[in-house]
C-alpha positions, 0 to 999 in steps of 0.5 A: 626421784630427783626433779630438780629442773635445775639439776645436772647430776645423775642423769647427763647424756652423752653429747658426743656424735651419735653412733648409730648401727641402722635408720629405717622404718615400716608400717605395722597394724594395717589389713586388706579391705575390698570397696565397691559400689563407688562411682567412677571418677576422671583424674589428671594425673599432673598439669598437662597431663592425659585424662584417665579413668580412675575406678575407686572400687577394689582392694587396699590396706588401711589401719596401718601405723608407719614406724621410724626407728633409730638403732644405735651401734652399742644402746645401753639399755637392751629396751626399746623406747616407743615415743608416742604422739598424741590426738591430731599430731605426728611423730614430728612433736618429738624429733624437733621443736617449734623453735628449732631445738633437738627433741626428744627423739634426739636426747633418748638417742644420746641416752643410750635407747634405740628410738622408734617414733610413730605415726600413729593410723590416719596420721603423717605418714601412716596415711588416710583410708577413705571416709565414710566407706572406712572411716565412719565420719569426716576428720577434726581439725585443729585451730589455733584458738582451741590449741592455744585456749584449751589443750596445750594451755599457752593462754587463758580464754580469749588471749588468742589472736590471729596477731601475734602481738594481740595474743596474751600466754599464761605468766611464765609459761615455758612454752616458746609462744613466738613460734606458734605457727611452727607449732600450728604447722605440725597439725594434722586432721584426725578422726573419732571412730578410729581408736581400735585401729589405733590400738590394734597397730600399736598392739602389733608394734609392742607384739613385733618387739621383745620387750620396749619401755612405752613414752606417750603423750596426750591422746597416746596415753590411752593406747600405751595403757592398755597395750600395756594391759595387753602385753605386760610381759613385753612392757618394761615400763610405761611413761605418759606425759599429760594423758587425756584418758585411761582405761576405766578401772571397773573394766580392766583389772590393772593386776597384771601390770603390778611389775610395769612401772608407770610414771605420769608427769603434768605440767602447769595452768591444769586448773584454769581449763576445763578440758583438762579439769574434767580429764584428770580425774579419769587418769587419776582413778587408774593411777590409784588403781594400779597403785593399789594393785602394787604396781611402782607408780609416781606421779609427777605435779610439776609445779609442786616439785618447783618446776612451773609454767609447763603447758601441755607440750612439755617435750616443746616447751623451753626447759624440755630438756629438763624434762626430759631428764627427770623421765631419763632419772626415773627410768635409770632409778629401775634399772632399764638403762645403764 
């Protein structure tokens, strides 16, 4: 596969205005639960409005996922592209970069795909559920320091400051660090106990479509791997941007995926951050198990390909289109888009 970020050849996209057939959304994966034993509350619905009693007991839907889709008038792939975000984030990651450039949603629409962007269970427009009545624990909130110095690898330990002038990023960083506050606006709370609900919703989305290509980021990677295991006949490819986890090959047999190609893409500075030092070996085991099972797999180390400076936010870095082109080349090489 050609991973030259400066190459303008094979994977060009159509820059003409999009011809869109349909834009819409739906929720998938939810189920009704009944709550009881909760104390009544009083509520004012708006400023200077009436005070009225609220009974929090009764039925509600939980575990739903929000999905927005854009369908082209003449798609060049018969397989929709599903964009699944990472932990503490939402589908906005794929829509527009923090510095205002078009995101991967637009890139792959112009490449000829119908695109489905999700807000997973508990995120964005998927909504929340009561805790601890439904969600068993309190949410986690991502701090700027955790994002900057650890998960997203914008800078080394001790490099974050609330004062932009005092922040220090990794040398050659491709993330537009001047727009960190815009990126922080995208952070949402996440729960540590909802993997089952989230996986159920993702599986329900896959089951709703005849076929699809899954493209995941970070925490979304594990959901994508398991969704493909549960429906290998519906998934045409799995693309994983820096997955933070993967199935244990001692517990999951990769053999059903021998006909489902897998692409793994990794950025820079990984050896400088403990989260990634501890995460990558488990993902590598799954990659090696897939390869041993006969699956078409590719592990792309961008720095080894001469593409340096990429953070964990590959779809937001200033060379995000070049990374998207690597993905598109790989998809085209497998005959999944014309």
